[in-house]
VOPAGU-2260 file (C-alpha; in pm, 1 decimal, decimal comma):
REM VOPAGU-2260
SITE   aa  ch    i         X         Y         Z
SITE  UNK   A    0   -3579,6     111,2    1262,0
SITE  UNK   A    1   -3596,7     177,5     891,9
SITE  UNK   A    2   -3455,0    -140,6     736,8
SITE  UNK   A    3   -3438,8      27,0     396,9
SITE  UNK   A    4   -3205,6     297,1     529,6
SITE  UNK   A    5   -2995,7      35,6     706,4
SITE  UNK   A    6   -2951,9    -164,2     386,8
SITE  UNK   A    7   -2872,3     154,3     198,1
SITE  UNK   A    8   -2599,7     238,7     450,2
SITE  UNK   A    9   -2449,2    -108,3     413,4
SITE  UNK   A   10   -2459,6     -87,9      33,2
SITE  UNK   A   11   -2289,9     252,4      37,4
SITE  UNK   A   12   -2011,8     108,2     253,3
SITE  UNK   A   13   -1968,8    -177,3       5,7
SITE  UNK   A   14   -1923,0      83,7    -267,2
SITE  UNK   A   15   -1685,6     284,2     -44,5
SITE  UNK   A   16   -1910,2     587,7     -84,0
SITE  UNK   A   17   -1825,1     707,4     263,8
SITE  UNK   A   18   -1968,7    1058,7     239,4
SITE  UNK   A   19   -2314,0     925,9     152,9
SITE  UNK   A   20   -2276,0     648,1     409,0
SITE  UNK   A   21   -2220,7     912,7     676,4
SITE  UNK   A   22   -2536,2    1098,8     572,0
SITE  UNK   A   23   -2744,7     781,3     568,1
SITE  UNK   A   24   -2624,4     658,5     906,5
SITE  UNK   A   25   -2694,3    1001,5    1056,8
SITE  UNK   A   26   -3051,4     977,7     924,2
SITE  UNK   A   27   -3091,2     644,4    1101,0
SITE  UNK   A   28   -2957,6     791,7    1424,8
SITE  UNK   A   29   -3223,9    1062,0    1413,0
SITE  UNK   A   30   -3474,3     777,5    1446,9
SITE  UNK   A   31   -3276,2     585,3    1707,0
SITE  UNK   A   32   -2978,4     778,6    1852,4
SITE  UNK   A   33   -2860,7     478,6    2054,8
SITE  UNK   A   34   -2850,0     221,8    1775,6
SITE  UNK   A   35   -2510,1      60,3    1827,3
SITE  UNK   A   36   -2483,0    -105,0    1485,5
SITE  UNK   A   37   -2545,4     227,9    1315,7
SITE  UNK   A   38   -2298,4     409,1    1539,7
SITE  UNK   A   39   -2032,1     151,7    1455,6
SITE  UNK   A   40   -2102,0     192,8    1083,6
SITE  UNK   A   41   -2085,4     570,0    1122,1
SITE  UNK   A   42   -1752,5     545,6    1301,2
SITE  UNK   A   43   -1609,4     334,5    1018,5
SITE  UNK   A   44   -1745,5     577,7     759,5
SITE  UNK   A   45   -1587,8     876,8     934,1
SITE  UNK   A   46   -1256,8     693,4     952,5
SITE  UNK   A   47   -1257,6     594,4     586,2
SITE  UNK   A   48   -1353,1     950,3     493,5
SITE  UNK   A   49   -1047,3    1084,9     672,8
SITE  UNK   A   50   -1212,3    1224,2     987,2
SITE  UNK   A   51   -1027,6    1038,9    1261,3
SITE  UNK   A   52   -1154,5    1271,2    1536,0
SITE  UNK   A   53   -1523,1    1205,4    1465,0
SITE  UNK   A   54   -1454,8     836,3    1411,8
SITE  UNK   A   55   -1297,5     803,0    1754,8
SITE  UNK   A   56   -1566,4    1016,2    1921,0
SITE  UNK   A   57   -1841,2     801,4    1768,8
SITE  UNK   A   58   -1681,4     477,8    1889,4
SITE  UNK   A   59   -1641,2     626,5    2236,5
SITE  UNK   A   60   -2013,4     707,5    2229,5
SITE  UNK   A   61   -2080,0     340,5    2160,2
SITE  UNK   A   62   -1874,5     245,7    2465,6
SITE  UNK   A   63   -2082,9     481,9    2679,0
SITE  UNK   A   64   -2384,3     272,3    2580,4
SITE  UNK   A   65   -2210,0     -65,3    2590,8
SITE  UNK   A   66   -1865,9     -63,2    2751,1
SITE  UNK   A   67   -1794,1    -417,5    2628,3
SITE  UNK   A   68   -1883,7    -366,9    2262,8
SITE  UNK   A   69   -1607,7    -553,0    2079,9
SITE  UNK   A   70   -1631,8    -358,5    1754,1
SITE  UNK   A   71   -1601,9     -21,8    1926,9
SITE  UNK   A   72   -1317,8    -140,1    2150,9
SITE  UNK   A   73   -1119,7    -259,6    1849,4
SITE  UNK   A   74   -1199,6      58,0    1658,4
SITE  UNK   A   75   -1073,5     284,9    1936,7
SITE  UNK   A   76    -752,8      82,0    1959,9
SITE  UNK   A   77    -712,3     100,1    1582,9
SITE  UNK   A   78    -769,9     475,5    1574,1
SITE  UNK   A   79    -509,0     534,2    1844,6
SITE  UNK   A   80    -253,5     352,5    1629,0
SITE  UNK   A   81    -355,1     510,8    1299,9
SITE  UNK   A   82    -260,8     829,5    1128,7
SITE  UNK   A   83    -537,6    1011,7     943,2
SITE  UNK   A   84    -629,8     803,3     641,7
SITE  UNK   A   85    -603,9     943,3     294,6
SITE  UNK   A   86    -952,5    1009,9     164,7
SITE  UNK   A   87   -1050,1     779,4    -116,7
SITE  UNK   A   88   -1389,2     854,2    -265,5
SITE  UNK   A   89   -1346,8     646,8    -578,8
SITE  UNK   A   90   -1225,6     306,6    -462,0
SITE  UNK   A   91   -1489,2      35,3    -489,4
SITE  UNK   A   92   -1457,3    -306,8    -335,3
SITE  UNK   A   93   -1481,4    -569,1    -608,3
SITE  UNK   A   94   -1657,1    -846,5    -418,7
SITE  UNK   A   95   -1577,4   -1090,0    -701,1
SITE  UNK   A   96   -1223,7   -1115,0    -562,9
SITE  UNK   A   97   -1366,4   -1318,3    -277,2
SITE  UNK   A   98   -1523,9   -1584,5    -499,4
SITE  UNK   A   99   -1357,3   -1919,3    -438,5
SITE  UNK   A  100   -1213,3   -2109,1    -733,6
SITE  UNK   A  101   -1122,8   -2472,5    -659,7
SITE  UNK   A  102    -751,7   -2526,4    -706,2
SITE  UNK   A  103    -684,9   -2157,1    -766,4
SITE  UNK   A  104    -754,9   -1986,2    -433,6
SITE  UNK   A  105    -643,7   -2030,0     -76,1
SITE  UNK   A  106    -731,6   -1844,1     242,7
SITE  UNK   A  107    -439,7   -1828,9     483,3
SITE  UNK   A  108    -352,0   -1683,6     822,6
SITE  UNK   A  109     -23,7   -1494,1     804,4
SITE  UNK   A  110     254,3   -1570,8    1050,5
SITE  UNK   A  111     526,1   -1344,0    1192,7
SITE  UNK   A  112     286,7   -1054,0    1147,8
SITE  UNK   A  113     433,9    -702,5    1137,4
SITE  UNK   A  114     361,4    -397,1    1347,7
SITE  UNK   A  115      22,0    -318,8    1495,3
SITE  UNK   A  116      27,3      21,7    1326,4
SITE  UNK   A  117      64,3    -140,3     983,3
SITE  UNK   A  118    -212,9    -390,6    1053,9
SITE  UNK   A  119    -438,5    -108,5    1171,8
SITE  UNK   A  120    -420,3      49,5     827,2
SITE  UNK   A  121    -536,8    -265,1     646,8
SITE  UNK   A  122    -895,0    -315,1     534,5
SITE  UNK   A  123   -1089,0    -601,3     381,4
SITE  UNK   A  124   -1040,9    -600,8       4,9
SITE  UNK   A  125    -699,8    -430,4       7,7
SITE  UNK   A  126    -463,8    -581,0    -248,9
SITE  UNK   A  127    -126,2    -669,3    -101,0
SITE  UNK   A  128     194,8    -780,8    -267,4
SITE  UNK   A  129     362,5   -1122,0    -248,5
SITE  UNK   A  130     741,1   -1098,7    -233,3
SITE  UNK   A  131     961,6   -1407,3    -266,1
SITE  UNK   A  132    1284,7   -1458,6     -74,2
SITE  UNK   A  133    1532,6   -1745,2     -53,1
SITE  UNK   A  134    1343,5   -1934,1     214,9
SITE  UNK   A  135    1013,2   -1751,4     254,5
SITE  UNK   A  136     731,5   -1557,5      91,2
SITE  UNK   A  137     624,1   -1238,7     264,9
SITE  UNK   A  138     354,7    -980,6     198,9
SITE  UNK   A  139     384,8    -603,3     190,1
SITE  UNK   A  140     128,2    -328,6     144,7
SITE  UNK   A  141     118,4     -77,8    -140,1
SITE  UNK   A  142     362,3     145,2      48,1
SITE  UNK   A  143     615,8    -133,4      93,0
SITE  UNK   A  144     546,1    -194,6     461,4
SITE  UNK   A  145     590,1    -551,7     584,2
SITE  UNK   A  146     263,3    -722,2     682,0
SITE  UNK   A  147     356,5   -1083,0     749,5
SITE  UNK   A  148     463,3   -1403,0     578,9
SITE  UNK   A  149     321,8   -1733,4     463,2
SITE  UNK   A  150     373,8   -2059,4     654,4
SITE  UNK   A  151     690,2   -2241,9     549,4
SITE  UNK   A  152     520,3   -2526,8     360,6
SITE  UNK   A  153     311,1   -2291,0     150,0
SITE  UNK   A  154     607,2   -2058,0      96,6
SITE  UNK   A  155     817,3   -2343,2     -42,0
SITE  UNK   A  156     541,6   -2448,7    -278,3
SITE  UNK   A  157     465,5   -2099,0    -406,5
SITE  UNK   A  158     832,1   -2014,0    -457,6
SITE  UNK   A  159     861,2   -2315,4    -686,7
SITE  UNK   A  160     541,7   -2230,7    -876,4
SITE  UNK   A  161     641,6   -1866,6    -918,5
SITE  UNK   A  162     983,8   -1970,0   -1050,6
SITE  UNK   A  163     796,7   -2179,4   -1307,3
SITE  UNK   A  164     603,8   -1878,1   -1433,6
SITE  UNK   A  165     292,7   -1875,3   -1217,8
SITE  UNK   A  166     160,4   -1539,3   -1099,7
SITE  UNK   A  167     -54,8   -1468,0    -795,1
SITE  UNK   A  168    -256,2   -1188,0    -642,7
SITE  UNK   A  169    -332,3   -1148,1    -274,0
SITE  UNK   A  170    -611,1    -963,7     -92,9
SITE  UNK   A  171    -679,1    -890,4     272,0
SITE  UNK   A  172    -980,7   -1089,9     388,5
SITE  UNK   A  173    -991,7    -979,4     750,9
SITE  UNK   A  174    -785,2    -813,3    1022,3
SITE  UNK   A  175    -841,9    -871,8    1393,3
SITE  UNK   A  176    -558,9    -704,4    1581,7
SITE  UNK   A  177    -252,1    -888,2    1451,6
SITE  UNK   A  178    -454,7   -1180,3    1314,7
SITE  UNK   A  179    -443,9   -1118,1     939,4
SITE  UNK   A  180    -618,0   -1344,0     688,3
SITE  UNK   A  181    -522,1   -1313,4     322,9
SITE  UNK   A  182    -675,7   -1468,5      13,3
SITE  UNK   A  183    -422,1   -1583,0    -246,4
SITE  UNK   A  184    -546,9   -1623,2    -603,1
SITE  UNK   A  185    -375,0   -1780,2    -900,7
SITE  UNK   A  186    -370,2   -1508,4   -1168,3
SITE  UNK   A  187    -166,1   -1686,6   -1434,2
SITE  UNK   A  188     -34,8   -2039,3   -1478,6
SITE  UNK   A  189     311,7   -2077,5   -1631,3
SITE  UNK   A  190     383,1   -2322,6   -1911,9
SITE  UNK   A  191     580,5   -2549,3   -1680,2
SITE  UNK   A  192     280,8   -2593,2   -1451,3
SITE  UNK   A  193      -2,9   -2557,0   -1700,8
SITE  UNK   A  194    -163,1   -2881,2   -1578,8
SITE  UNK   A  195     -82,4   -2834,6   -1210,1
SITE  UNK   A  196    -329,6   -2684,3    -964,6
SITE  UNK   A  197    -180,1   -2433,5    -724,5
SITE  UNK   A  198    -397,5   -2543,3    -432,7
SITE  UNK   A  199    -529,9   -2896,1    -502,6
SITE  UNK   A  200    -776,8   -3095,2    -294,4
SITE  UNK   A  201    -843,8   -2816,4     -50,3
SITE  UNK   A  202   -1170,6   -2775,5     134,1
SITE  UNK   A  203   -1181,7   -2401,9      87,4
SITE  UNK   A  204   -1358,0   -2177,6     334,6
SITE  UNK   A  205   -1648,7   -1996,8     176,3
SITE  UNK   A  206   -1543,5   -1637,2     149,1
SITE  UNK   A  207   -1811,3   -1476,4     -61,2
SITE  UNK   A  208   -1995,2   -1281,6     205,0
SITE  UNK   A  209   -2141,2    -944,6     276,7
SITE  UNK   A  210   -1910,8    -701,0     453,0
SITE  UNK   A  211   -2094,0    -683,7     783,0
SITE  UNK   A  212   -2044,6    -458,7    1080,2
SITE  UNK   A  213   -1793,2    -710,3    1215,0
SITE  UNK   A  214   -1549,5    -600,2     942,7
SITE  UNK   A  215   -1502,4    -265,2    1115,1
């Protein structure tokens, strides 16, 4: 296997250059048509490039080789729930959003997660929107669809901080079925809480990592 081509395919996916990622993964498959990792990458690339039919067909080909392949099984389930994605050739994943900042970032599992079809449309690096309510803080996607909400203790704390002028951004870290992890980042600290950390004394999970095949 040509490791250089493999790394190139991974780098192209990181840049969301899906058209070139497709070409590169196809080159690898000419060398080894049964390479499961490459087939899974190709399936993801087809999906992100708006070709749901080829994406599903490629994942089904993986299952012909390995009927228990977890990535392909999840992909097929996701594709069945998804409408054709809008093609986005220009979006780049800014990996700096996943750099931990003590006291300013927190990785959290959402609760009361929304529909499977909404979750299926989420990808690592997607920015989502925090919305405050009387007794909770929920998250919605860019189209206003409900994703899930924060645990009650964190919701209460963030509502208070936001009322005091703090601002936060949130990004999807990972999606496994209806298990959605979101990174919350302090974007601005209000005058009232200028000396108060949003997330003090936390042993934060390291989240600066390469987007591997498991992110499919």
